[in-house]
C-alpha positions as a printed NumPy array, in Angstrom:
array([[  0.   ,  -0.001,   0.   ],
       [  1.549,   3.336,  -1.004],
       [  2.396,   5.895,   1.642],
       [ -0.126,   8.715,   2.099],
       [  0.748,  11.8  ,   0.071],
       [  1.345,  14.921,   2.152],
       [  1.456,  18.035,  -0.02 ],
       [  3.082,  21.096,   1.545],
       [  2.333,  24.574,   0.238],
       [  5.803,  25.699,   1.099],
       [  7.487,  28.762,   2.522],
       [ 11.054,  29.039,   3.743],
       [ 12.091,  27.483,   6.01 ],
       [ 10.184,  24.278,   5.249],
       [  8.431,  22.487,   8.12 ],
       [ 10.357,  19.965,  10.173],
       [  8.233,  16.829,  10.114],
       [ 10.277,  14.767,  12.567],
       [  8.892,  11.279,  13.063],
       [  6.817,  11.426,   9.872],
       [ 10.022,  11.196,   7.828],
       [ 10.047,   7.949,   5.848],
       [  6.397,   7.204,   6.663],
       [  4.777,   9.785,   4.409],
       [  5.274,  10.693,   0.771],
       [  6.01 ,  14.406,   1.201],
       [  5.702,  16.609,  -1.86 ],
       [  6.169,  20.36 ,  -2.089],
       [  4.237,  22.961,  -4.038],
       [  4.276,  26.677,  -4.628],
       [  1.494,  28.909,  -5.926],
       [  2.189,  27.988,  -9.547],
       [  2.292,  24.195,  -9.071],
       [ -0.372,  23.71 ,  -6.387],
       [ -3.364,  23.166,  -8.686],
       [ -1.602,  20.409, -10.62 ],
       [ -0.498,  18.56 ,  -7.472],
       [ -3.721,  18.775,  -5.44 ],
       [ -5.506,  15.752,  -7.013],
       [ -2.792,  13.341,  -5.826],
       [ -2.673,  14.623,  -2.238],
       [ -4.308,  12.962,   0.767],
       [ -3.364,  15.843,   3.067],
       [ -2.492,  19.472,   2.346],
       [ -0.355,  21.421,   4.823],
       [ -0.611,  25.154,   4.155],
       [  2.764,  26.289,   5.48 ],
       [  2.885,  29.552,   3.536],
       [  0.755,  31.731,   5.809],
       [  0.683,  34.689,   3.419],
       [ -0.472,  32.751,   0.355],
       [ -3.925,  32.851,  -1.257],
       [ -2.978,  29.98 ,  -3.572],
       [ -5.405,  27.451,  -2.048],
       [ -8.414,  29.669,  -2.722],
       [ -7.344,  29.993,  -6.358],
       [ -6.362,  26.368,  -6.962],
       [ -9.098,  24.492,  -5.095],
       [-11.958,  24.964,  -7.626],
       [-10.017,  23.119, -10.36 ],
       [-10.602,  19.589, -11.708],
       [ -9.727,  16.303, -10.019],
       [-10.033,  14.932,  -6.501],
       [ -9.089,  16.974,  -3.444],
       [ -7.281,  16.162,  -0.157],
       [ -9.363,  14.707,   2.641],
       [ -7.737,  17.035,   5.153],
       [ -6.329,  20.556,   4.908],
       [ -4.339,  22.033,   7.788],
       [ -3.287,  25.679,   7.809],
       [ -0.398,  26.649,  10.075],
       [ -2.188,  29.826,  11.105],
       [ -4.993,  30.857,  13.437],
       [ -7.041,  32.502,  10.673],
       [ -8.443,  30.481,   7.777],
       [ -9.672,  33.317,   5.537],
       [ -6.769,  32.868,   3.09 ],
       [ -7.776,  29.236,   2.556],
       [-11.565,  29.2  ,   2.425],
       [-13.435,  29.355,  -0.851],
       [-17.015,  28.249,  -1.655],
       [-15.852,  24.954,  -3.167],
       [-13.823,  24.036,  -0.07 ],
       [-16.712,  25.001,   2.209],
       [-19.064,  22.738,   0.24 ],
       [-16.646,  19.788,   0.177],
       [-16.226,  16.932,   2.649],
       [-12.625,  17.973,   3.302],
       [-11.817,  18.565,   6.971],
       [-10.136,  21.907,   7.649],
       [ -8.058,  22.523,  10.783],
       [ -5.965,  25.43 ,  12.053],
       [ -3.058,  26.087,  14.433],
       [ -5.167,  26.856,  17.469],
       [ -3.095,  26.475,  20.639],
       [  0.159,  27.935,  19.292],
       [ -0.399,  31.684,  19.131],
       [ -2.77 ,  32.498,  22.011],
       [ -0.305,  33.22 ,  24.806],
       [  2.294,  35.088,  22.722],
       [ -0.384,  37.349,  21.231],
       [ -1.895,  37.981,  24.666],
       [  1.539,  38.874,  26.068],
       [  2.086,  41.284,  23.168],
       [ -1.262,  42.975,  23.861],
       [ -0.451,  43.279,  27.565],
       [  2.932,  44.773,  26.675],
       [  1.28 ,  47.338,  24.406],
       [ -1.217,  48.29 ,  27.118],
       [  1.653,  48.857,  29.567],
       [  3.673,  50.728,  26.933],
       [  0.788,  53.078,  26.185],
       [  0.06 ,  53.591,  29.895],
       [  3.666,  54.619,  30.56 ],
       [  3.888,  56.694,  27.343],
       [  6.785,  54.517,  26.205],
       [  6.428,  55.418,  22.476],
       [  6.643,  59.118,  23.395],
       [  9.544,  58.527,  25.767],
       [ 11.521,  56.814,  22.998],
       [ 10.709,  59.6  ,  20.549],
       [ 11.893,  62.224,  23.037],
       [ 15.075,  60.258,  23.601],
       [ 15.814,  60.251,  19.875],
       [ 15.268,  64.012,  19.813],
       [ 17.304,  64.488,  23.014],
       [ 14.561,  66.304,  24.884],
       [ 12.804,  65.509,  28.177],
       [  9.472,  63.732,  28.468],
       [  7.316,  65.101,  31.262],
       [  3.86 ,  63.548,  30.759],
       [  2.238,  61.647,  33.61 ],
       [  1.604,  57.961,  33.177],
       [ -1.678,  56.097,  33.598],
       [ -2.516,  53.385,  36.101],
       [ -3.499,  50.181,  34.338],
       [ -5.126,  48.523,  37.358],
       [ -8.735,  49.624,  37.602],
       [ -9.025,  50.751,  33.974],
       [-11.549,  49.194,  31.618],
       [-10.744,  46.98 ,  28.665],
       [-13.022,  45.673,  25.95 ],
       [-11.883,  42.545,  24.106],
       [-13.821,  41.956,  20.889],
       [-13.647,  38.315,  19.856],
       [-14.312,  35.424,  22.239],
       [-12.116,  32.824,  20.556],
       [ -8.982,  31.343,  22.148],
       [ -6.879,  34.461,  21.534],
       [ -9.52 ,  36.811,  22.906],
       [ -9.989,  34.624,  25.962],
       [ -6.263,  34.486,  26.667],
       [ -6.009,  38.272,  26.322],
       [ -8.895,  38.596,  28.769],
       [ -7.194,  36.345,  31.316],
       [ -3.905,  38.193,  31.123],
       [ -5.411,  41.687,  31.336],
       [ -7.596,  40.646,  34.229],
       [ -4.44 ,  39.469,  35.985],
       [ -3.029,  42.99 ,  35.586],
       [ -6.028,  44.373,  37.457],
       [ -8.108,  45.603,  34.536],
       [-11.865,  45.237,  34.43 ],
       [-12.401,  43.31 ,  31.208],
       [-15.544,  42.856,  29.131],
       [-15.395,  40.124,  26.495],
       [-17.684,  40.333,  23.463],
       [-18.457,  37.322,  21.288],
       [-20.788,  36.497,  18.435],
       [-23.551,  35.528,  20.879],
       [-24.083,  36.313,  24.563],
       [-23.433,  33.45 ,  26.997],
       [-22.44 ,  33.306,  30.639],
       [-19.396,  35.574,  31.039],
       [-19.433,  36.756,  27.426],
       [-21.371,  39.717,  26.065],
       [-23.112,  39.598,  22.707],
       [-22.656,  42.034,  19.843],
       [-25.711,  43.977,  21.002],
       [-23.567,  45.261,  23.891],
       [-20.58 ,  46.22 ,  21.729],
       [-21.299,  49.915,  21.197],
       [-22.19 ,  50.537,  24.845],
       [-19.029,  48.842,  26.092],
       [-16.805,  50.528,  23.486],
       [-18.004,  53.977,  24.565],
       [-16.761,  53.486,  28.126],
       [-13.565,  51.478,  27.498],
       [-10.04 ,  52.742,  28.111],
       [ -8.636,  49.94 ,  25.942],
       [-10.293,  48.25 ,  22.975],
       [ -8.637,  45.068,  21.705],
       [ -9.788,  43.52 ,  18.419],
       [ -9.336,  39.746,  18.266],
       [-12.022,  38.662,  15.815],
       [-11.556,  36.21 ,  12.931],
       [-12.007,  37.562,   9.431],
       [-15.47 ,  36.652,   8.138],
       [-18.003,  38.477,   6.001],
       [-19.614,  39.853,   9.166],
       [-16.341,  41.152,  10.652],
       [-14.707,  42.559,   7.523],
       [-14.303,  46.302,   8.062],
       [-16.193,  46.287,  11.368],
       [-13.74 ,  48.721,  12.997],
       [-14.515,  51.802,  10.955],
       [-15.353,  55.493,  11.293],
       [-18.625,  54.746,  13.04 ],
       [-16.903,  52.516,  15.589],
       [-13.961,  54.84 ,  16.262],
       [-16.446,  57.667,  16.753],
       [-17.843,  55.804,  19.762],
       [-14.558,  55.797,  21.665],
       [-13.419,  58.157,  24.389],
       [-10.685,  60.638,  23.376],
       [ -8.443,  58.924,  25.968],
       [ -9.032,  55.399,  24.623],
       [ -6.479,  53.218,  22.825],
       [ -7.27 ,  50.653,  20.127],
       [ -5.138,  47.52 ,  19.63 ],
       [ -5.666,  45.125,  16.728],
       [ -4.65 ,  41.579,  17.654],
       [ -6.601,  39.948,  14.838],
       [ -6.893,  40.166,  11.079],
       [ -5.946,  43.28 ,   9.113],
       [ -9.116,  43.43 ,   7.027],
       [-11.333,  43.79 ,  10.101],
       [ -9.925,  47.326,  10.497],
       [-10.547,  50.055,   7.916],
       [ -7.054,  51.527,   8.006],
       [ -8.001,  54.836,   6.354],
       [-10.744,  55.353,   8.952],
       [ -8.35 ,  54.623,  11.814],
       [ -5.782,  57.059,  10.401],
       [ -8.473,  59.725,  10.066],
       [ -9.758,  59.115,  13.609],
       [ -6.244,  59.429,  15.06 ],
       [ -5.566,  62.592,  13.082],
       [ -8.817,  64.04 ,  14.432],
       [ -7.837,  62.991,  17.989],
       [-10.977,  60.885,  18.36 ],
       [ -8.828,  58.438,  20.334],
       [ -5.453,  58.718,  22.053],
       [ -3.564,  55.955,  20.273],
       [ -3.64 ,  52.659,  18.423],
       [ -1.443,  49.701,  17.576],
       [ -1.545,  47.488,  14.48 ],
       [  0.319,  44.211,  14.015],
       [ -1.139,  43.241,  10.628],
       [ -1.761,  45.46 ,   7.638],
       [ -3.735,  45.599,   4.396],
       [ -0.386,  45.892,   2.608],
       [  2.352,  43.635,   3.978],
       [  4.496,  45.568,   4.866],
       [  3.277,  49.181,   4.436],
       [  5.304,  50.987,   1.767],
       [  7.436,  54.046,   2.482],
       [  4.621,  56.329,   1.342],
       [  1.951,  54.767,   3.55 ],
       [  0.211,  57.254,   5.89 ],
       [  0.482,  54.667,   8.665],
       [  4.115,  55.642,   9.294],
       [  3.28 ,  59.272,  10.077],
       [ -0.059,  58.929,  11.875],
       [  0.116,  60.437,  15.382],
       [ -0.284,  57.931,  18.183],
       [ -0.087,  54.876,  15.903],
       [  2.346,  52.088,  16.833],
       [  3.211,  49.476,  14.182],
       [  4.291,  46.056,  15.483],
       [  4.435,  43.737,  12.425],
       [  3.41 ,  40.243,  13.59 ],
       [  5.178,  40.806,  16.897],
       [  2.737,  38.702,  18.894],
       [  2.81 ,  35.461,  16.91 ],
       [  6.403,  35.432,  15.706],
       [  8.121,  34.448,  18.929],
       [ 11.33 ,  32.388,  19.003],
       [ 10.664,  28.791,  17.969],
       [  7.169,  29.426,  16.604],
       [  7.778,  27.478,  13.411],
       [  8.999,  24.466,  15.372],
       [  5.874,  24.586,  17.527],
       [  3.692,  24.732,  14.421],
       [  5.499,  21.719,  12.955],
       [  5.202,  19.728,  16.182],
       [  1.498,  20.5  ,  16.413],
       [  0.897,  19.322,  12.847],
       [  2.859,  16.099,  13.363],
       [  0.812,  15.281,  16.486],
       [ -2.416,  15.937,  14.568],
       [ -1.216,  13.801,  11.646],
       [ -0.663,  10.885,  14.039],
       [ -4.308,  11.169,  15.116],
       [ -5.54 ,  11.456,  11.539],
       [ -3.539,   8.382,  10.445],
       [ -5.208,   6.349,  13.221],
       [ -8.661,   7.485,  12.168],
       [ -9.2  ,   9.59 ,  15.29 ],
       [-11.179,  12.854,  15.273],
       [ -9.023,  15.896,  14.625],
       [ -8.805,  18.775,  17.098],
       [ -9.067,  22.375,  15.886],
       [-11.69 ,  21.45 ,  13.284],
       [-12.988,  24.592,  11.6  ],
       [-16.701,  25.102,  11.066],
       [-16.282,  26.073,   7.422],
       [-19.651,  27.842,   7.284],
       [-18.577,  30.12 ,  10.154],
       [-14.911,  30.498,   9.208],
       [-13.4  ,  29.563,  12.578],
       [-13.207,  26.84 ,  15.243],
       [-16.267,  27.204,  17.486],
       [-15.358,  27.818,  21.119],
       [-16.874,  26.326,  24.213],
       [-17.338,  28.411,  27.363],
       [-14.111,  28.054,  29.327],
       [-14.647,  30.515,  32.172],
       [-16.131,  29.175,  35.386],
       [-16.858,  32.528,  37.02 ],
       [-17.845,  36.091,  36.192],
       [-14.52 ,  37.778,  36.949],
       [-14.247,  39.106,  33.402],
       [-17.361,  41.254,  33.654]])
C-alpha cells in the first residue's frame, strides 16, 4: 500500500516533520504548481501563511485532499465556496499563538500607559518627556472576539487588574453579545480587536466605531488586518478621536514608504510581533505532526474549523464572572 501523500504549500524554512520522515510521501508545491499537485494529495499542509494559492487552486478539476491544515490561526486565506461545500476537513493552528499574542497585547497596554512610544521619541530628539503615566489597574478593557486568543487576552489583562468585558458572536455566561458592543466601546479605556475575518467582521472597525470611543481610549488590533478600515483609523487618530492605536497586521504587507500609517500620530506598528516568537515554526510543525498521528489512526481531529462560520467554534471556558 503506497504511503499517504502529504502536499506542503511551502514557505522558507520548510516544516520539520520529525517522526513522519520515511512514513509519508512528502511533496512540495508553490502557488504555480499547487493546482496540478492537489488531485494526488491525501493531506495538504498550508505552510505559507501569506499565500492565497489554495483559494485559487481548489476549484479546479480532479479529486481533493481529505484534510487541509493551515499553520495559522485565521483560515480566511484558505476558504473558498468549493472548499466550504466539500467533505474535506479543515483545521488550524489553534493552541500555538494564544499566549504570545496575549503577552504582546499586555505589553502594548503597559507601553501606552507609561507613554513609552513618546519617551523613545523624546530620547531620539534628546529632549525631556514630562507627561504623567496612567494606572493600568482599575481601567476598563473591551476585548472583541471570544475565541482562544480573545480569551487568553482577557485572562492576562484581568491578571493585571483591569476590568475586562469580552464580546463574542452571541451572549453566553461571562461573554457579552454584539448587542452590547457599542455601549461597552463607549466606556472602554482599551479596545482590543481579536475577531476572525469573516463576512460579518470585515471592516467592522470603521469610522462609526472609532467615533464611539473616548478621546483617551487606545485601540489595539490583535486579529486580522481586514477587520480594520485603516483609512478610517488614520483619520480618527488625526482628528484625535482616540489617544492611540497599535496594528500588528496590515492591508499591505508591509506598508510601503509612502503609507500614511508611518506618520499617523499615536499609531504604533508592530508587524506580527505577537505570533512570531522564538521557535514558533518548530511549535507549528510539532502541532501538525501530532495531529497527523491522530488522523492516520482514524481519530477525530482537534481544531476542526466550522467552514460555514470560518473559525473553530469555542466552548465556554470561564467558570466565574470575573471578566465582567
